[in-house]
C-alpha positions in Angstrom: -19.8 16.8 25.6 -17.8 14.7 23.4 -17.5 14.2 19.7 -19.6 11.0 20.0 -22.6 13.0 21.2 -22.2 15.4 18.2 -22.1 12.4 15.8 -25.2 10.9 17.4 -27.1 14.2 17.2 -26.0 14.7 13.6 -27.2 11.3 12.7 -30.8 12.3 13.6 -33.0 13.4 10.7 -34.1 16.3 12.9 -30.5 17.7 13.0 -28.6 16.3 10.1 -28.6 19.5 8.1 -27.0 21.5 10.9 -23.3 22.2 10.9 -21.1 20.8 13.7 -20.8 24.3 15.1 -24.6 24.7 15.2 -24.9 21.3 17.0 -22.2 22.3 19.5 -24.2 25.5 20.3 -27.3 23.5 20.9 -25.8 20.8 23.0 -23.7 23.2 25.1 -26.9 23.9 27.0 -27.9 20.2 27.3 -27.2 17.5 29.7 -26.9 13.7 29.0 -28.7 11.2 31.1 -28.6 7.5 31.1 -31.6 5.5 32.3 -32.0 1.9 33.1 -34.9 -0.3 32.1 -38.4 0.5 33.3 -37.5 4.0 34.4 -40.1 6.7 33.9 -38.4 9.7 32.2 -41.5 11.7 31.2 -45.1 11.8 32.3 -48.1 12.9 30.3 -49.6 16.1 31.5 -46.5 17.2 33.5 -45.3 20.8 33.2 -42.1 20.3 31.3 -40.5 22.9 29.0 -37.5 20.7 28.1 -36.8 19.0 24.8 -35.9 15.3 25.4 -34.0 13.5 22.7 -33.5 9.8 22.9 -30.0 9.2 21.3 -29.8 5.4 21.8 -32.1 2.6 23.1 -35.8 2.1 23.1 -38.7 3.9 24.8 -42.1 2.5 25.5 -45.1 4.8 25.9 -47.6 3.7 28.4 -51.0 5.2 28.8 -52.3 6.2 32.2 -54.5 3.1 32.2 -51.3 1.0 32.0 -51.7 -0.1 28.4 -48.7 0.1 26.1 
């Protein structure tokens, strides 16, 4: 992953105190995905042990009854 990903991660309040080396260690086991509009990326109740971090863009949460 490139320097731009490190900068994006470092700009997050969750990671801003980490050194660049620590961030590199974290993201070395990560993958970057790009999603288009209206794409479901997570589902409530799904068995998922991954940490998902949105680096750019907007995410809308929708309840199972369809309400945002």
